[in-house]
Legacy VTK file of the C-alpha trace (Angstrom):
# vtk DataFile Version 3.0
C-alpha trace
ASCII
DATASET POLYDATA
POINTS 343 float
-3.071 143.367 42.428
0.182 140.722 42.688
-2.653 138.138 43.049
-4.653 139.146 40.770
-1.664 139.444 38.096
-0.716 135.550 39.052
-4.480 134.654 38.581
-4.461 136.263 35.092
-0.829 134.439 34.057
-2.552 130.839 35.371
-5.335 131.595 33.171
-3.822 132.649 29.961
-1.206 129.241 30.263
-4.011 126.791 30.792
-5.854 128.307 27.978
-2.777 128.263 26.106
-1.685 124.200 27.236
-5.793 123.759 25.979
-5.131 125.643 22.467
-2.004 124.190 21.904
-3.250 120.769 22.604
-5.788 120.944 20.162
-3.796 122.310 17.768
-0.587 120.976 15.370
0.426 123.192 13.172
0.765 121.332 9.528
5.276 121.762 10.090
4.904 120.156 13.749
2.728 117.045 12.602
3.883 113.932 11.675
2.677 112.931 7.783
0.906 109.189 8.225
2.338 106.286 6.474
-0.431 104.992 4.106
-0.418 102.756 1.344
-2.468 102.131 -1.734
-4.035 99.225 -2.600
-5.830 98.370 -5.745
-7.866 95.077 -4.977
-11.311 93.610 -5.513
-14.064 94.833 -3.069
-13.970 92.005 -0.485
-10.349 90.954 -0.909
-9.472 91.910 2.994
-11.603 92.750 6.055
-12.266 95.904 7.445
-10.921 95.225 10.859
-7.794 93.289 9.800
-6.937 96.874 8.238
-7.981 98.603 11.544
-5.858 95.995 13.429
-2.567 96.366 10.559
-2.617 100.225 11.186
-2.909 100.264 15.161
0.001 97.304 15.131
2.178 98.842 12.206
1.093 102.740 12.169
0.409 102.395 8.383
-3.349 103.111 6.976
-4.566 100.952 3.969
-6.401 103.013 1.135
-8.464 100.701 -0.731
-9.166 101.488 -4.043
-11.499 98.517 -5.369
-11.962 97.401 -9.112
-14.851 94.617 -10.380
-12.307 93.148 -12.869
-9.215 91.650 -14.092
-9.661 93.536 -17.396
-10.162 97.031 -15.321
-7.546 96.692 -13.228
-5.012 96.240 -16.492
-6.409 98.941 -18.378
-6.299 101.219 -15.079
-2.616 100.045 -14.525
-1.642 100.709 -17.973
-2.904 104.316 -18.329
-1.342 105.453 -15.249
1.628 103.323 -15.267
0.600 102.237 -11.781
1.299 105.536 -10.661
-1.356 106.615 -7.151
-0.855 102.449 -6.338
1.500 100.479 -4.134
-0.024 96.894 -4.208
-2.087 95.311 -6.215
-4.263 91.977 -6.105
-4.653 90.495 -9.333
-5.827 86.886 -10.637
-3.200 84.266 -11.998
-3.444 85.238 -15.784
-3.521 89.070 -14.844
-0.380 88.460 -12.790
1.262 87.222 -16.144
0.323 90.329 -18.270
0.971 92.971 -15.284
4.624 91.082 -15.495
4.978 90.924 -19.431
3.848 94.958 -19.559
6.611 95.591 -16.324
3.829 96.860 -14.238
4.744 94.559 -11.298
8.073 94.948 -9.151
10.421 91.859 -7.863
9.107 91.412 -4.195
12.128 90.618 -1.797
11.024 87.160 -0.253
13.420 87.656 2.857
11.214 90.321 3.987
8.339 88.299 4.162
8.735 85.600 6.682
5.529 83.630 6.333
6.452 82.685 2.722
7.503 79.226 4.616
3.797 78.606 5.599
2.350 78.764 1.710
0.901 75.656 0.855
4.095 74.815 -2.016
1.170 73.488 -4.019
0.320 77.393 -4.597
4.042 78.270 -5.495
6.168 78.184 -8.754
3.109 78.007 -11.161
3.548 78.814 -14.649
2.121 82.592 -14.291
5.311 83.179 -12.142
7.186 79.934 -12.133
9.469 81.577 -8.971
7.368 84.175 -7.369
9.791 86.688 -8.326
6.726 88.943 -8.416
4.004 87.662 -6.726
2.695 85.784 -3.918
-0.873 84.019 -3.249
-3.440 85.526 -1.078
-6.389 83.109 -1.544
-7.050 80.869 -4.020
-10.337 78.389 -4.590
-11.113 75.761 -7.663
-14.371 75.707 -9.375
-17.171 73.040 -9.074
-20.048 71.969 -10.306
-23.615 72.821 -7.581
-26.201 70.077 -8.428
-29.809 70.166 -6.529
-29.994 66.555 -6.796
-27.084 63.926 -6.243
-25.213 63.971 -8.970
-22.631 61.114 -10.921
-19.554 62.449 -11.878
-19.907 65.388 -13.987
-17.502 66.561 -16.560
-17.143 70.487 -17.597
-17.982 68.873 -21.065
-21.447 67.602 -19.979
-22.454 71.391 -19.556
-22.346 71.484 -23.352
-24.630 69.188 -23.542
-28.354 68.629 -23.202
-28.799 67.600 -19.824
-32.333 66.255 -20.357
-33.362 70.064 -20.353
-31.595 71.298 -17.290
-30.839 74.981 -16.850
-27.301 75.298 -16.177
-25.650 78.550 -14.813
-22.468 79.186 -16.520
-19.324 81.943 -15.354
-20.417 85.393 -16.817
-16.174 85.612 -17.393
-15.520 86.091 -21.259
-11.761 84.545 -20.643
-13.299 81.610 -18.543
-15.854 80.985 -20.971
-13.859 80.682 -23.844
-11.401 78.307 -21.958
-14.189 75.833 -21.087
-15.714 75.663 -24.545
-11.683 75.239 -25.779
-10.954 72.505 -23.383
-14.390 71.024 -24.499
-13.481 70.598 -28.203
-9.693 70.592 -27.782
-8.081 69.696 -24.857
-5.434 71.596 -23.578
-4.211 74.513 -25.520
-2.924 77.766 -24.837
-4.199 79.682 -28.016
-6.816 79.590 -30.460
-6.092 80.135 -34.276
-9.153 82.268 -36.194
-10.468 79.135 -37.454
-10.727 77.683 -33.554
-11.976 80.813 -32.231
-14.959 80.358 -34.577
-15.948 77.070 -33.390
-15.767 77.467 -29.743
-18.087 80.520 -30.760
-20.329 78.016 -32.639
-20.224 76.065 -29.126
-21.172 78.734 -26.975
-24.083 79.903 -28.967
-25.288 76.298 -28.999
-24.882 75.996 -24.867
-26.747 79.214 -24.597
-30.541 77.325 -24.870
-29.650 75.544 -21.990
-28.459 78.413 -20.005
-30.202 80.219 -16.961
-27.770 82.846 -16.927
-24.302 83.892 -17.027
-23.733 84.864 -13.183
-21.392 83.701 -10.423
-23.023 84.992 -7.235
-26.759 84.747 -8.014
-26.175 81.076 -8.710
-27.507 80.951 -4.942
-30.351 82.842 -5.974
-31.406 80.833 -8.629
-30.944 77.151 -7.570
-32.816 77.986 -4.095
-36.019 79.108 -6.530
-35.880 76.088 -8.856
-34.566 78.176 -11.759
-31.947 76.347 -12.680
-30.305 72.582 -12.116
-26.936 72.806 -12.545
-23.931 75.220 -12.444
-20.420 75.745 -12.771
-18.757 78.178 -10.407
-16.467 79.623 -7.837
-16.044 76.949 -4.589
-16.674 79.450 -2.070
-19.767 80.883 -3.744
-21.133 76.629 -3.194
-19.579 76.641 0.255
-21.797 79.790 1.273
-25.045 78.069 0.287
-23.714 75.320 2.122
-23.484 76.862 5.420
-26.791 78.687 4.757
-28.276 75.003 4.310
-29.126 75.249 0.716
-29.848 71.703 -0.159
-27.393 70.921 -2.514
-24.094 69.189 -3.468
-21.100 69.950 -4.862
-17.744 68.305 -6.612
-15.012 69.101 -8.676
-15.820 68.551 -12.056
-14.191 64.886 -13.179
-11.642 65.818 -16.302
-10.438 69.051 -15.771
-9.725 71.069 -11.947
-9.457 74.862 -12.976
-8.586 77.292 -10.200
-8.177 80.598 -9.498
-5.521 82.082 -6.890
-5.989 85.879 -6.460
-2.154 87.249 -5.856
-0.518 89.925 -4.025
1.815 92.314 -6.241
3.934 95.633 -5.660
3.544 97.906 -8.417
6.771 99.554 -10.422
5.818 102.676 -9.411
6.008 102.306 -5.226
8.765 103.902 -3.548
6.837 102.528 -0.177
9.103 98.937 -0.616
9.360 98.109 2.928
5.761 99.059 4.006
4.277 96.801 0.992
6.204 93.914 2.476
5.277 94.312 5.591
1.488 94.209 4.735
1.969 91.084 2.380
3.471 89.343 5.652
0.921 90.549 7.611
-1.502 88.970 5.483
0.044 86.299 5.040
-0.207 85.316 8.892
-2.015 82.479 10.766
-4.696 85.109 12.044
-5.316 87.043 8.905
-5.319 84.219 6.803
-8.128 82.273 9.722
-9.853 84.995 9.569
-10.598 85.911 6.092
-11.297 82.555 5.098
-13.726 82.029 7.792
-15.531 85.559 6.152
-15.174 84.729 2.514
-15.287 80.647 2.318
-12.517 80.637 0.048
-9.543 78.512 0.964
-6.339 80.056 3.028
-2.718 79.437 1.100
-1.093 78.707 3.913
-0.608 74.481 4.397
-1.415 74.923 8.234
-4.712 75.471 6.792
-7.259 74.058 4.908
-5.752 71.039 4.117
-7.954 68.867 5.777
-10.614 69.725 2.908
-11.560 66.568 0.663
-11.644 68.859 -2.225
-7.970 70.206 -0.892
-6.684 66.758 -0.842
-8.726 65.779 -4.342
-6.525 68.641 -6.125
-2.769 67.826 -4.204
-3.362 63.953 -5.283
-4.136 65.183 -9.060
-1.432 67.856 -9.210
-2.689 69.526 -12.448
-4.208 72.347 -12.063
-5.765 74.404 -14.918
-5.561 78.491 -14.827
-7.631 80.768 -16.571
-5.391 82.826 -19.735
-6.428 85.013 -22.858
-6.898 81.903 -25.570
-7.301 84.903 -28.391
-6.210 88.689 -28.234
-8.510 90.678 -25.624
-10.439 92.470 -28.458
-11.153 89.259 -30.094
-12.377 87.795 -27.063
-14.173 91.003 -25.798
-15.891 90.625 -29.525
-16.922 86.795 -29.498
-18.762 88.069 -25.311
-20.389 90.555 -27.178
-21.586 88.047 -30.208
-22.492 85.621 -27.606
-24.760 87.743 -25.491
-26.549 89.033 -28.601
-27.227 85.501 -29.630
-30.398 84.335 -29.985
-31.028 80.858 -29.219
-34.373 80.071 -30.383
LINES 1 344
343 0 1 2 3 4 5 6 7 8 9 10 11 12 13 14 15 16 17 18 19 20 21 22 23 24 25 26 27 28 29 30 31 32 33 34 35 36 37 38 39 40 41 42 43 44 45 46 47 48 49 50 51 52 53 54 55 56 57 58 59 60 61 62 63 64 65 66 67 68 69 70 71 72 73 74 75 76 77 78 79 80 81 82 83 84 85 86 87 88 89 90 91 92 93 94 95 96 97 98 99 100 101 102 103 104 105 106 107 108 109 110 111 112 113 114 115 116 117 118 119 120 121 122 123 124 125 126 127 128 129 130 131 132 133 134 135 136 137 138 139 140 141 142 143 144 145 146 147 148 149 150 151 152 153 154 155 156 157 158 159 160 161 162 163 164 165 166 167 168 169 170 171 172 173 174 175 176 177 178 179 180 181 182 183 184 185 186 187 188 189 190 191 192 193 194 195 196 197 198 199 200 201 202 203 204 205 206 207 208 209 210 211 212 213 214 215 216 217 218 219 220 221 222 223 224 225 226 227 228 229 230 231 232 233 234 235 236 237 238 239 240 241 242 243 244 245 246 247 248 249 250 251 252 253 254 255 256 257 258 259 260 261 262 263 264 265 266 267 268 269 270 271 272 273 274 275 276 277 278 279 280 281 282 283 284 285 286 287 288 289 290 291 292 293 294 295 296 297 298 299 300 301 302 303 304 305 306 307 308 309 310 311 312 313 314 315 316 317 318 319 320 321 322 323 324 325 326 327 328 329 330 331 332 333 334 335 336 337 338 339 340 341 342
């Protein structure tokens, strides 16, 4: 009887151990550390997120948006609640800062700041980088199928001997191109100037094959367009895929797009957010991301040997996109342009 009792007892202990090993009541389990990241869908690769979670025990939850405008509207509507970190383009950072939707960063907690290219710091949308730090950047280039002479952005608003042109699908960018063509450097358009910009864009439309960026590769490959003004990353992708193209910086203005990381004012996860920003700015993460997306790294020890980067550094006069008119006027102009029949 004793042996039977002890055998049953051992069986009970064994199965109890198995049960407890597979069961962890909520009051015993440690809550998982998370960051909610509001960003473009391709801001960071999955393998880097997995690496960050393994190294720091922090899971990054991605909440993708498709445009800066969508992101700004959602942050305004929620006052940033539900998000800890946001990725925003240069002009969007200015708006988020004015709306007090992003909070100051503690630079002392981000050691990799010292490795950022100084040309990408201290820019007019955040002069002290008090609320944002760059995480990737790329200039806009003119892509051609034939070896070009020096082309200017202004040239794309004139008849290029019947050649078809691909232009940006972004109204803020399109308005700035037209405004610079008419007036040079401006930071605001009055009502009369905005009408002239609208006229120029409508006049240009008869030469436009499409307002796209990522589809420019297909349009050039299929001989549906001859010129494209697009982000350098798309041009570098064509080059990587052996598409026979040439691409150069415009000979008049060097427009750039910088994507930045910023901490929301609503977050209480300051330490974890700073840890992630520092991680993303590390050499291995920046190299992996740049190799994958073909955008330029923000680190001074990566990509500095590119002729395009060197040209931008030499000129040192980058142009950044911003609203030159009210948001509603910008939308109205774009709707009017899209509905315009150039014929």
